[in-house]
C-alpha distance (Angstrom), angle and dihedral (degrees) to the residues before:
residue distance angle dihedral
M1 . . .
T2 3.77 . .
F3 3.78 115.1 .
R4 3.76 108.3 -124.8
I5 3.78 124.6 -158.9
G6 3.77 113.8 -160.7
I7 3.77 127.9 -151.6
R8 3.80 91.7 -104.3
L9 3.80 91.6 54.4
K10 3.79 91.0 47.1
L11 3.79 92.6 50.0
L12 3.78 89.7 45.4
F13 3.80 88.9 52.9
L14 3.80 91.0 48.2
S15 3.79 89.8 49.7
L16 3.80 87.4 62.3
F17 3.76 86.4 77.0
L18 3.79 85.2 72.9
F19 3.76 85.3 76.3
A20 3.81 87.7 70.5
I21 3.80 87.4 71.0
P22 3.85 94.3 71.2
W23 3.79 90.6 48.5
L24 3.80 91.7 51.3
G25 3.79 91.0 46.7
Y26 3.79 91.3 48.2
Q27 3.79 91.4 50.7
Y28 3.81 90.1 48.0
V29 3.80 92.1 53.0
W30 3.80 90.9 47.4
E31 3.80 89.1 51.8
L32 3.77 89.4 48.4
E33 3.79 89.7 50.8
S34 3.79 91.1 53.7
Y35 3.81 89.4 54.4
L36 3.79 89.9 48.5
R37 3.80 89.1 52.1
V38 3.78 90.4 52.5
G39 3.79 89.1 48.5
Q40 3.80 92.1 49.4
E41 3.80 90.2 48.9
Q42 3.78 91.8 52.3
T43 3.81 91.1 45.8
L44 3.78 92.0 49.9
V45 3.80 92.2 48.6
G46 3.80 87.1 51.6
T47 3.81 90.5 51.6
A48 3.81 91.1 50.2
R49 3.80 89.2 49.1
A50 3.80 91.1 50.8
V51 3.80 93.0 50.7
A52 3.78 91.8 45.8
T53 3.80 89.4 50.0
A54 3.81 88.9 59.5
L55 3.82 89.1 54.4
H56 3.80 99.8 42.7
E57 3.81 117.3 117.2
R58 3.80 95.0 4.5
P59 3.81 102.4 122.3
T60 3.80 93.3 167.8
L61 3.77 88.8 72.6
F62 3.78 89.3 61.7
N63 3.83 102.7 34.7
K64 3.76 95.1 88.5
Q65 3.74 92.4 47.7
A66 3.74 132.2 74.0
S67 3.72 92.1 -109.5
Y68 3.75 93.0 119.2
L69 3.80 93.4 59.1
T70 3.72 116.0 106.4
D71 3.77 91.1 -141.4
V72 3.80 141.0 5.6
K73 3.78 127.8 -141.6
P74 3.77 117.2 -138.3
G75 3.80 109.5 -125.2
T76 3.80 92.3 19.1
D77 3.76 101.5 56.2
L78 3.78 101.4 55.9
Y79 3.76 130.7 -151.5
A80 3.79 119.1 -151.4
H81 3.79 108.7 -141.8
Q82 3.75 119.8 -146.2
I83 3.80 109.0 -107.7
I84 3.78 116.6 -149.2
D85 3.81 102.5 -162.3
P86 3.83 127.2 40.2
I87 3.80 119.5 -93.6
Q88 3.79 119.9 -126.6
L89 3.80 109.3 -145.6
D90 3.80 99.6 -135.0
G91 3.81 101.8 117.8
R92 3.79 93.4 -117.5
L93 3.86 95.2 108.7
Q94 3.86 94.7 -148.7
D95 3.80 89.1 126.4
W96 3.82 89.2 61.5
F97 3.78 94.3 55.3
D98 3.83 95.1 106.5
Y99 3.81 91.3 50.1
R100 3.79 101.6 42.5
H101 3.80 91.4 105.1
L102 3.81 88.7 62.4
A103 3.81 94.1 55.8
V104 3.81 122.2 108.5
H105 3.78 122.9 -133.2
Y106 3.79 116.7 -137.0
D107 3.80 121.0 -158.5
A108 3.80 138.1 131.9
K109 3.80 90.9 -28.9
Y110 3.83 89.3 67.6
L111 3.82 99.6 44.2
L112 3.78 109.0 140.3
D113 3.83 94.5 -155.5
D114 3.74 134.6 40.9
V115 3.79 103.5 -98.9
A116 3.74 124.8 178.1
N117 3.77 121.6 -146.0
Y118 3.80 94.5 18.1
R119 3.78 113.7 178.9
A120 3.77 124.0 -163.2
E121 3.82 92.1 -131.2
D122 3.81 89.8 58.6
L123 3.78 93.5 68.4
N124 3.77 139.8 -20.6
F125 3.75 132.3 135.2
T126 3.79 145.0 -174.2
H127 3.76 118.6 -128.7
M128 3.79 142.6 176.9
I129 3.78 137.8 162.0
G130 3.78 132.2 -146.6
I131 3.77 143.6 177.8
Y132 3.77 124.7 -118.8
G133 3.75 120.3 162.8
D134 3.81 111.0 -40.7
Y135 3.79 95.3 -24.8
L136 3.73 137.7 89.2
Y137 3.80 108.8 -138.1
A138 3.80 125.4 -160.4
Y139 3.75 137.3 172.6
F140 3.80 132.2 -162.2
E141 3.78 120.1 -161.9
V142 3.82 99.6 -165.4
H143 3.79 124.7 -165.2
D144 3.79 109.2 -157.3
D145 3.77 126.0 160.9
Y146 3.80 91.0 -150.6
I147 3.81 124.9 31.4
K148 3.73 118.6 -157.8
M149 3.80 116.7 -171.1
R150 3.82 122.8 -162.1
P151 3.84 113.1 -87.6
R152 3.80 112.4 -117.1
N153 3.79 95.7 -127.8
N154 3.76 95.5 44.2
L155 3.79 118.7 99.9
R156 3.76 92.1 -164.5
I157 3.75 112.9 96.0
D158 3.80 97.7 -173.2
L159 3.82 100.8 60.7
N160 3.75 92.4 82.6
D161 3.80 138.6 48.8
H162 3.78 108.3 -63.4
L163 3.78 146.3 157.3
Y164 3.78 117.1 -112.1
I165 3.81 118.4 -152.6
A166 3.79 125.9 -173.8
L167 3.80 125.2 176.4
T168 3.75 145.4 152.4
T169 3.77 119.0 -116.4
P170 3.78 124.5 -134.4
E171 3.79 85.8 -101.3
G172 3.79 89.8 59.0
E173 3.85 97.1 -108.0
F174 3.78 121.0 142.7
K175 3.79 112.7 -127.6
R176 3.80 132.5 -176.7
Y177 3.80 129.0 -161.3
I178 3.79 136.2 -178.4
V179 3.77 127.3 -156.3
A180 3.80 107.1 -152.7
N181 3.80 117.9 161.7
Y182 3.79 130.2 -164.2
Q183 3.78 88.6 -148.8
P184 3.80 139.8 -10.1
G185 3.76 112.7 -66.5
W186 3.79 137.9 67.0
L187 3.75 112.2 9.1
N188 3.79 126.0 -97.6
T189 3.78 104.8 -148.5
Y190 3.76 124.7 -177.3
E191 3.75 132.5 -172.1
L192 3.79 113.4 -133.6
T193 3.77 127.8 -138.2
D194 3.78 121.8 -96.4
N195 3.80 91.0 -106.0
L196 3.76 103.8 103.6
E197 3.81 90.7 -158.3
S198 3.79 92.7 59.9
N199 3.77 131.7 68.9
R200 3.77 94.4 -167.0
P201 3.77 113.3 138.9
Q202 3.75 114.8 -117.7
K203 3.80 99.3 -170.8
P204 3.77 140.2 -29.4
E205 3.77 115.3 -85.4
P206 3.82 108.0 -145.1
R207 3.82 93.6 175.3
I208 3.77 90.0 72.8
Q209 3.76 102.8 71.9
G210 3.74 135.2 174.6
H211 3.76 148.9 112.9
W212 3.79 135.3 -86.4
R213 3.78 116.3 -151.9
N214 3.77 124.7 177.4
H215 3.77 119.3 -143.5
I216 3.76 117.2 -107.0
P217 3.83 109.8 -137.5
G218 3.79 110.9 -121.5
R219 3.79 91.7 16.0
D220 3.76 103.7 59.4
N221 3.74 114.4 59.4
S222 3.74 89.6 -144.7
G223 3.80 92.3 67.7
S224 3.81 119.0 -149.2
G225 3.77 117.5 7.5
Y226 3.76 137.3 65.1
N227 3.79 143.7 -99.1
I228 3.78 125.9 -127.3
E229 3.79 123.2 -165.3
I230 3.79 117.8 -174.2
R231 3.77 140.0 168.4
I232 3.77 127.6 -158.0
P233 3.79 124.4 -166.6
L234 3.78 110.4 -111.6
N235 3.79 90.6 -132.4
M236 3.83 88.2 67.9
L237 3.80 91.4 59.0
A238 3.72 137.5 76.4
D239 3.80 117.8 176.6
N240 3.83 102.4 -68.9
I241 3.75 126.4 78.8
A242 3.81 142.3 149.1
F243 3.78 134.6 -168.0
A244 3.79 127.5 -164.1
I245 3.77 133.2 179.5
V246 3.79 112.1 -145.7
D247 3.78 118.1 -157.9
V248 3.82 116.1 -158.9
D249 3.74 116.6 -176.2
E250 3.82 127.0 -154.9
N251 3.81 98.8 -120.4
I252 3.74 91.7 56.7
D253 3.74 92.6 48.7
Q254 3.82 95.6 53.4
G255 3.79 120.3 87.4
A256 3.72 96.1 10.1
P257 3.82 107.8 117.2
N258 3.80 118.2 -169.5
N259 3.73 87.8 11.1
S260 3.75 121.1 158.8
A261 3.77 128.3 -137.3
L262 3.76 92.0 -110.6
E263 3.75 91.6 52.9
N264 3.72 94.5 47.1
Q265 3.81 101.4 45.1
I266 3.67 112.8 93.6
L267 3.75 100.8 -170.6
R268 3.79 135.3 29.8
I269 3.76 120.0 178.8
G270 3.77 118.7 172.9
T271 3.76 148.8 140.3
A272 3.81 88.9 -101.6
N273 3.82 139.4 -15.9
P274 3.82 104.8 -77.3
N275 3.80 92.0 -158.7
Q276 3.79 94.3 60.6
P277 3.84 112.6 68.9
D278 3.77 93.3 -165.4
S279 3.78 93.2 54.4
L280 3.77 97.3 56.5
G281 3.75 115.8 123.3
T282 3.76 123.0 -119.7
L283 3.75 122.2 -103.6
L284 3.74 116.6 -142.1
V285 3.75 111.9 -160.1
P286 3.83 118.3 -179.6
S287 3.75 103.6 -96.6
P288 3.81 111.7 -113.0
E289 3.81 90.1 -162.3
I290 3.79 92.7 56.8
E291 3.77 91.1 42.3
K292 3.79 89.1 55.3
I293 3.78 89.4 52.8
I294 3.79 95.6 50.5
K295 3.80 94.6 35.4
G296 3.77 89.8 86.3
L297 3.79 89.0 56.7
Q298 3.78 94.1 61.2
Y299 3.81 87.6 94.7
S300 3.80 91.9 56.0
G301 3.80 91.9 90.9
A302 3.80 94.0 -113.7
R303 3.78 140.0 94.9
I304 3.77 111.0 -119.0
W305 3.78 127.0 -160.0
V306 3.78 127.8 -172.1
L307 3.80 112.4 -158.6
D308 3.75 132.1 -173.1
K309 3.73 118.7 -131.6
H310 3.81 89.7 -89.6
R311 3.85 87.8 62.4
R312 3.79 91.4 -112.2
V313 3.79 117.3 143.4
M314 3.81 112.9 -107.4
A315 3.78 96.2 171.8
R316 3.75 139.5 -3.7
S317 3.78 134.2 -166.6
G318 3.78 134.7 -179.6
D319 3.79 136.4 22.1
I320 3.79 121.2 -93.5
L321 3.82 91.0 -146.5
Q322 3.80 89.2 62.4
S323 3.80 94.6 40.7
T324 3.78 98.7 94.4
G325 3.78 93.7 152.9
M326 3.78 100.9 -135.5
N327 3.74 138.1 46.3
T328 3.77 104.5 -106.8
T329 3.79 96.5 -175.4
L330 3.76 107.3 112.2
R331 3.77 121.3 -154.2
D332 3.79 111.0 -99.0
N333 3.78 109.3 -140.1
T334 3.76 94.6 177.7
A335 3.75 119.4 111.4
S336 3.77 119.8 -94.1
D337 3.79 88.8 -116.1
P338 3.81 104.5 46.7
Q339 3.75 120.1 -149.4
W340 3.79 122.7 -112.6
W341 3.78 92.3 -102.8
Q342 3.80 90.3 52.9
N343 3.78 89.9 53.3
G344 3.81 89.4 48.0
W345 3.78 92.3 49.6
Q346 3.81 91.5 48.1
Y347 3.79 89.7 51.4
I348 3.80 92.1 50.9
E349 3.80 91.8 45.8
Q350 3.79 95.4 47.4
E351 3.79 98.6 40.3
W352 3.79 102.9 35.3
L353 3.79 115.1 11.2
L354 3.80 103.8 41.2
P355 3.83 94.5 49.3
L356 3.81 86.4 52.1
Y357 3.80 93.6 48.0
Y358 3.77 93.2 48.6
K359 3.76 90.5 58.1
I360 3.82 81.4 79.0
L361 3.79 104.2 23.2
T362 3.79 124.4 66.0
K363 3.76 124.8 -141.7
P364 3.79 118.5 -134.6
P365 3.81 106.8 -103.3
S366 3.79 118.9 -113.8
E367 3.81 89.9 -146.6
F368 3.75 130.7 39.2
I369 3.78 137.5 153.1
D370 3.80 113.6 -85.0
E371 3.76 107.1 -162.1
L372 3.82 90.8 -172.3
Q373 3.78 96.4 55.2
D374 3.84 94.3 112.5
A375 3.76 97.9 17.2
Y376 3.80 117.5 144.0
A377 3.77 94.2 -177.7
L378 3.78 131.4 34.0
E379 3.75 132.4 -152.8
G380 3.74 134.2 -172.7
K381 3.75 145.6 119.0
D382 3.79 91.8 -94.2
I383 3.83 91.3 53.0
E384 3.76 91.9 48.4
S385 3.77 88.7 51.2
A386 3.82 92.4 48.9
L387 3.82 92.1 49.6
T388 3.78 87.5 55.4
G389 3.78 89.6 54.4
K390 3.82 101.7 -97.5
P391 3.78 124.3 114.0
D392 3.75 112.6 -130.1
A393 3.78 143.9 170.0
L394 3.78 133.0 -142.9
W395 3.80 135.1 -166.9
R396 3.78 117.8 -151.9
L397 3.77 140.0 168.9
T398 3.75 123.0 -124.3
P399 3.84 115.1 -114.0
D400 3.82 90.7 -102.4
N401 3.85 91.3 49.6
K402 3.79 90.4 -126.6
A403 3.79 100.0 115.6
V404 3.77 139.4 31.6
I405 3.79 115.7 -139.7
L406 3.78 123.8 -160.0
S407 3.78 116.9 -156.0
A408 3.80 125.7 -171.9
T409 3.78 123.5 -168.1
H410 3.77 134.3 -164.0
P411 3.82 128.7 -178.5
I412 3.83 123.5 -115.0
W413 3.78 110.6 -134.3
I414 3.82 126.1 -153.4
D415 3.80 117.9 173.3
G416 3.78 91.0 -20.1
T417 3.81 93.4 -52.2
V418 3.76 127.1 109.7
M419 3.82 105.0 -119.9
G420 3.75 97.1 172.6
A421 3.74 146.1 -35.5
V422 3.75 140.7 -106.3
V423 3.79 116.8 -132.7
V424 3.79 119.2 -165.2
E425 3.79 119.2 -172.0
Q426 3.76 134.9 -169.1
T427 3.77 135.2 165.1
T428 3.78 123.4 -126.8
H429 3.79 91.5 -122.6
G430 3.80 90.9 113.0
I431 3.78 93.3 53.4
R432 3.79 92.3 44.0
T433 3.79 90.9 49.9
L434 3.81 91.8 49.2
R435 3.80 89.3 46.2
N436 3.79 91.3 51.6
K437 3.81 92.0 48.6
A438 3.80 90.5 48.8
L439 3.81 90.3 49.5
E440 3.79 91.2 47.4
K441 3.81 91.1 55.8
L442 3.80 90.9 41.4
F443 3.79 91.8 51.7
N444 3.80 90.7 47.7
V445 3.80 91.3 53.2
I446 3.80 92.2 43.3
L447 3.78 92.8 50.2
A448 3.80 90.6 49.2
V449 3.81 91.8 48.3
M450 3.79 93.9 44.8
F451 3.78 93.6 45.9
S452 3.81 93.2 47.1
G453 3.81 92.7 41.8
T454 3.79 92.7 49.5
I455 3.81 91.9 48.9
V456 3.80 92.0 47.7
L457 3.80 92.6 46.8
F458 3.77 91.8 46.8
L459 3.81 92.0 50.0
F460 3.78 90.6 45.6
A461 3.79 91.6 49.0
S462 3.79 91.0 46.6
R463 3.78 90.9 50.8
M464 3.81 91.5 48.7
S465 3.78 91.9 46.1
F466 3.81 91.3 47.9
R467 3.79 92.7 51.6
I468 3.80 92.7 47.0
R469 3.81 92.3 47.6
N470 3.80 89.8 46.7
L471 3.80 90.0 51.3
R472 3.80 89.5 48.8
N473 3.80 91.9 50.3
Q474 3.79 92.1 47.1
T475 3.79 90.8 49.9
E476 3.80 92.6 49.1
A477 3.81 91.1 47.0
A478 3.81 90.8 53.1
I479 3.84 91.8 63.9
D480 3.79 125.3 47.9
H481 3.75 123.7 -140.1
N482 3.82 89.9 -92.3
G483 3.76 90.8 60.3
K484 3.79 93.8 -107.6
I485 3.77 115.7 142.6
I486 3.78 105.6 -124.5
G487 3.78 100.7 169.0
N488 3.76 145.7 -14.5
I489 3.80 135.8 -109.1
P490 3.81 118.6 -103.6
L491 3.77 116.0 -93.8
S492 3.82 107.4 -104.1
K493 3.79 120.2 -135.5
T494 3.81 95.5 -166.3
Q495 3.79 111.9 116.1
D496 3.79 102.0 -141.6
E497 3.80 139.0 86.1
I498 3.79 94.8 -78.0
G499 3.79 89.8 47.8
D500 3.82 89.1 51.5
L501 3.80 90.1 49.2
S502 3.81 91.1 49.7
R503 3.81 91.9 50.3
T504 3.81 90.1 47.7
F505 3.81 90.9 51.9
H506 3.78 88.5 48.3
N507 3.78 92.0 54.1
V508 3.81 94.0 43.1
L509 3.80 92.8 49.7
G510 3.81 89.8 47.8
K511 3.80 92.1 53.5
L512 3.81 92.8 43.7
S513 3.78 89.8 49.4
Q514 3.79 90.4 54.3
Y515 3.80 91.2 47.5
H516 3.81 92.3 48.4
Y517 3.80 89.9 49.1
Y518 3.79 88.7 53.0
L519 3.81 92.0 49.7
E520 3.79 93.5 44.5
N521 3.78 92.0 53.7
M522 3.77 96.7 38.1
A523 3.83 93.3 86.8
S524 3.79 94.1 50.8
R525 3.80 91.3 44.6
L526 3.78 92.2 48.6
S527 3.78 91.5 47.2
H528 3.79 89.7 47.3
E529 3.78 93.6 47.5
L530 3.81 95.3 42.3
R531 3.78 97.0 43.2
T532 3.85 93.9 76.0
P533 3.83 96.9 49.7
V534 3.81 89.3 42.9
A535 3.81 89.7 52.2
I536 3.80 89.9 49.2
V537 3.79 91.7 50.0
K538 3.80 91.3 44.9
S539 3.81 93.7 50.3
S540 3.78 90.1 45.4
M541 3.78 91.1 51.3
E542 3.80 90.5 48.2
N543 3.81 89.8 51.5
L544 3.76 90.4 46.4
A545 3.80 90.3 50.1
M546 3.80 89.8 56.9
Q547 3.79 90.1 59.1
P548 3.79 118.9 86.4
Q549 3.79 107.8 -91.9
S550 3.70 134.4 -173.4
E551 3.73 116.5 -115.7
T552 3.77 92.2 -102.5
S553 3.82 93.9 46.9
Q554 3.80 91.1 47.1
A555 3.82 89.4 56.3
Y556 3.81 90.2 53.8
V557 3.79 91.1 47.2
N558 3.80 92.0 50.4
R559 3.80 91.1 48.4
A560 3.82 90.5 49.8
Q561 3.80 91.4 49.7
E562 3.84 90.2 51.6
G563 3.78 89.4 51.5
I564 3.78 91.2 49.1
A565 3.81 89.6 50.1
R566 3.82 91.6 50.9
L567 3.77 90.0 47.2
S568 3.82 90.0 52.2
Q569 3.82 90.5 51.3
I570 3.80 90.2 51.5
L571 3.77 91.4 51.3
N572 3.81 90.6 49.3
K573 3.79 92.4 51.1
M574 3.80 91.6 46.3
S575 3.78 91.1 56.5
E576 3.80 93.9 38.6
A577 3.84 95.1 82.0
S578 3.80 94.1 47.6
R579 3.77 90.9 47.1
L580 3.81 89.6 49.8
E581 3.82 92.3 53.7
N582 3.77 90.1 50.3
A583 3.82 90.5 46.7
L584 3.81 92.0 52.6
Q585 3.81 90.0 58.2
S586 3.81 93.3 53.0
T587 3.85 102.4 34.6
D588 3.80 117.8 107.3
T589 3.78 117.2 -136.9
E590 3.80 125.3 -126.5
T591 3.79 137.3 172.1
F592 3.76 115.7 -103.7
N593 3.79 137.3 174.6
L594 3.75 107.2 -104.0
H595 3.81 94.9 -164.0
E596 3.80 93.1 55.3
L597 3.79 91.4 44.1
L598 3.80 90.5 54.5
Q599 3.81 92.3 49.1
G600 3.82 91.1 53.1
C601 3.77 92.9 46.7
L602 3.80 93.1 50.0
L603 3.83 90.8 52.5
G604 3.79 88.7 53.1
Y605 3.81 92.9 45.7
Q606 3.79 90.6 51.6
L607 3.79 88.7 57.0
A608 3.79 93.6 42.7
Y609 3.78 95.1 46.4
P610 3.81 104.8 30.3
E611 3.81 92.9 166.9
N612 3.81 91.6 63.3
H613 3.80 131.3 63.7
F614 3.78 123.8 -133.5
D615 3.79 126.4 -159.9
L616 3.82 130.7 -175.6
Q617 3.82 122.2 -155.0
S618 3.78 114.0 -176.0
D619 3.81 130.2 165.7
Y620 3.75 93.1 -179.2
P621 3.85 109.7 58.6
K622 3.82 92.3 168.0
A623 3.77 94.5 56.0
T624 3.78 110.7 139.0
L625 3.75 130.6 -172.4
K626 3.78 131.9 -165.9
G627 3.77 114.5 -131.2
S628 3.79 141.1 63.6
P629 3.83 116.9 -35.7
D630 3.80 90.8 -160.2
L631 3.77 93.5 53.7
F632 3.82 90.2 44.1
V633 3.82 89.7 53.7
Q634 3.83 88.7 48.4
M635 3.81 88.6 54.6
L636 3.85 91.4 49.2
D637 3.81 89.7 48.4
K638 3.80 91.5 56.3
I639 3.80 93.3 47.7
T640 3.82 93.7 43.3
A641 3.81 91.9 48.8
N642 3.78 89.8 54.9
A643 3.83 91.7 45.8
T644 3.83 94.3 51.0
E645 3.77 90.7 45.8
F646 3.81 94.7 54.9
S647 3.83 97.8 32.4
P648 3.84 119.4 90.3
K649 3.76 115.3 -112.5
E650 3.80 118.0 -87.2
E651 3.79 90.3 19.9
T652 3.77 117.7 128.1
I653 3.80 121.6 -113.6
N654 3.81 107.2 -149.8
F655 3.83 124.7 -147.8
K656 3.83 111.2 -165.3
L657 3.79 121.9 -174.1
Q658 3.83 115.4 -168.5
Q659 3.76 137.7 168.7
Q660 3.78 120.6 -139.3
A661 3.76 117.7 176.4
N662 3.79 105.5 -50.3
Q663 3.78 95.4 -20.4
L664 3.81 135.5 92.4
I665 3.79 114.5 -144.0
L666 3.79 120.3 -161.3
R667 3.80 114.8 -169.5
I668 3.82 122.9 -170.8
I669 3.80 111.2 -169.1
N670 3.75 128.0 -175.4
V671 3.78 130.0 176.7
G672 3.75 115.3 -123.4
A673 3.78 147.0 87.1
P674 3.82 114.7 -17.8
L675 3.76 123.0 -115.3
P676 3.79 121.3 -97.5
S677 3.80 107.2 -93.9
D678 3.79 93.0 -132.1
M679 3.80 95.7 52.7
Q680 3.77 105.1 46.7
H681 3.80 92.5 99.9
Q682 3.81 94.5 46.2
L683 3.80 101.8 50.9
F684 3.79 92.8 91.6
D685 3.78 91.8 55.7
S686 3.74 120.4 99.5
M687 3.82 119.4 -92.3
V688 3.82 93.7 13.4
S689 3.81 120.0 130.5
V690 3.79 136.3 161.1
R691 3.82 96.4 -164.7
K692 3.72 121.6 122.6
E693 3.74 118.6 -135.0
A694 3.78 91.3 -115.1
H695 3.79 94.2 61.2
S696 3.80 95.6 72.4
T697 3.74 142.5 1.2
A698 3.80 91.0 -145.3
P699 3.80 117.0 98.7
H700 3.85 116.2 -103.3
L701 3.78 122.2 -166.6
G702 3.80 97.0 177.0
I703 3.80 96.1 -114.0
G704 3.83 99.4 112.5
L705 3.81 96.4 90.8
Y706 3.80 89.5 36.9
I707 3.82 88.6 59.9
A708 3.85 89.9 45.0
K709 3.80 90.2 54.0
I710 3.81 92.3 49.8
I711 3.82 91.3 51.4
A712 3.85 92.7 45.4
E713 3.79 90.7 52.0
Y714 3.80 89.1 47.3
H715 3.83 85.8 60.6
Q716 3.86 89.5 47.4
G717 3.80 89.8 -108.5
K718 3.76 134.0 135.2
I719 3.79 119.6 -133.3
S720 3.79 126.7 -161.1
I721 3.78 136.4 169.3
D722 3.77 126.6 -151.5
N723 3.75 143.2 155.9
Y724 3.79 115.7 -82.8
S725 3.77 130.3 -146.7
A726 3.80 124.7 -175.5
K727 3.79 117.4 -124.2
D728 3.79 91.5 -117.8
G729 3.79 90.2 49.6
R730 3.81 93.7 -126.3
A731 3.78 96.7 114.2
S732 3.75 137.4 34.2
G733 3.73 134.2 177.5
V734 3.76 142.1 118.4
E735 3.78 130.9 -43.6
V736 3.79 125.4 -160.8
R737 3.78 112.2 -161.4
I738 3.80 123.5 -165.4
I739 3.81 119.5 -174.9
F740 3.83 120.9 -163.6
P741 3.79 126.8 -176.4
I742 3.82 118.0 -122.3
H743 3.80 111.4 -127.7
């Protein structure tokens, strides 16, 4: 079976190229998004430059900070984190829960004295500081295997566990304080004298407030030890501070008359040595002046950081979750009261199309992990570049890979030196939202174009296919199965290629019809035109034969008369087919008994061909047929003449009449030479014969079986001829089969 591809299928296949349109549109939008990203990067660098411009050459903003240090020491130089909610000074530390990850652990690495045989369980603590309101808050979660509180009758404040605080005031003075409690509870804070060798309290310091709370074994997860929460007014501080936890154990205290606190303490762990003013660490407090400057930029749709040159955060403004970068609200040009079709379209878009689109597209997430939410120092290639004096930009993914953040940096210059950097951050949510909206509209247009284009192409292909099939049917109907032109196709008025083809077929069929008419009538015309001269020659020869002739002349006359007779037979046969066609149009039909007709014919054939034998086998003696008995006999005469001519003498020619279902089958079988295999399907055509000249002296034009076929079809029958072979294999010959329907 040959696979056939019709025009509709081909056009449908070609229409698949329409699917290249979405791909091109998608690539275009992606290219557009890349340009938008470049534009956002340039805009963000411009914003960072603008903020940095507001901070250039303003050294007072950095004087109180540690920006002029060449280096900072983690754990010594402290950063005060901004605290959101107020801190209750109760020593329980629940208020610090959200900031515990920012705390610093102090252990042997921060020992202030050389101590041999230090054990971690002797002393270590976790500490952090923060800013809330006008106070600096700090907590110390101390792990101490032995807690020694201050005796009530002891004036010394350094012979027990205590917190040592050293700081510089805004006036530049160096102050020292000790927190030494008699018992857990509100803090007892004392200011020490200016003598660095003495720990004698000068006066209580009520401005430093807080709470001391000892751990309860089995209740506090931290085990033995204590917590200290304090707050210090910011107006007491400059930008240097140090804390130290001093652990004094009982065995050291006993038996040591006239001992000093320094001699009796066994362990001191702190951020810096509180007795050495030049060793204090720096305190970086978010600059309120800088925050005021960048506060007005919180509506710029970006998160802004101001860093010192040690990458520590001096001020911050904005929320990265709200920093989408671009306004994604498109102008709505629709009327305030949408029409019904607008509501219908919105329903289709929201319920069907958008869920389909977002199988491919991704919406910007409303929540994502911000690893810099509580950061007090930033790092990155862009920051490193800015601190070297070069603006830069950096794209990065959030840890959960949900958002892309663009950061732009610009250096802050003071007297030709980079004192810090401005970092401006935005997400790409705005661009992604605009990209999605552009793709939504693009997909809507593409779907409309593809749907309409496919429908139009399909209709066009169907119309083309219909016209071609109609032309094919008209062409087939113009010629019967015998190849005779019986009509013509209608003349098309359509002015296109198929119309031209139809008109060409119309003209060709018209010319062929005229040629066939000429050929069909040529035999009758020739016979009509030749009959008169043949009659003249025949009569002349008859007259000549009546004259006395010599023996030689008589032989020539006889031979001429035989030729004239043969020529007359040829003329009769040539006109026989045309006469038959005319007779079929004027013959009335009647119902006759086929069995009886065959019996009568066989009796006549036996007399006409006495050298042959004829036999009739019929299992349906009441078989009737509607038609012309005379024409039917003429058909049997043609078939029988052929059978007797090819059958050996004294062989039987069998006529078999059978009924199968609603059909009558007449088989005429003769023994003899088989038919040529390449001519079996052409024997019923006109002027086709397989006889050899030696078989007969009578003229044969090959129209006997052609006439038999015309008569069989007149009786609504189908005639065929094929080689025959007996079941026992003893005989072979030719079988003519005629099948008639029973009405």
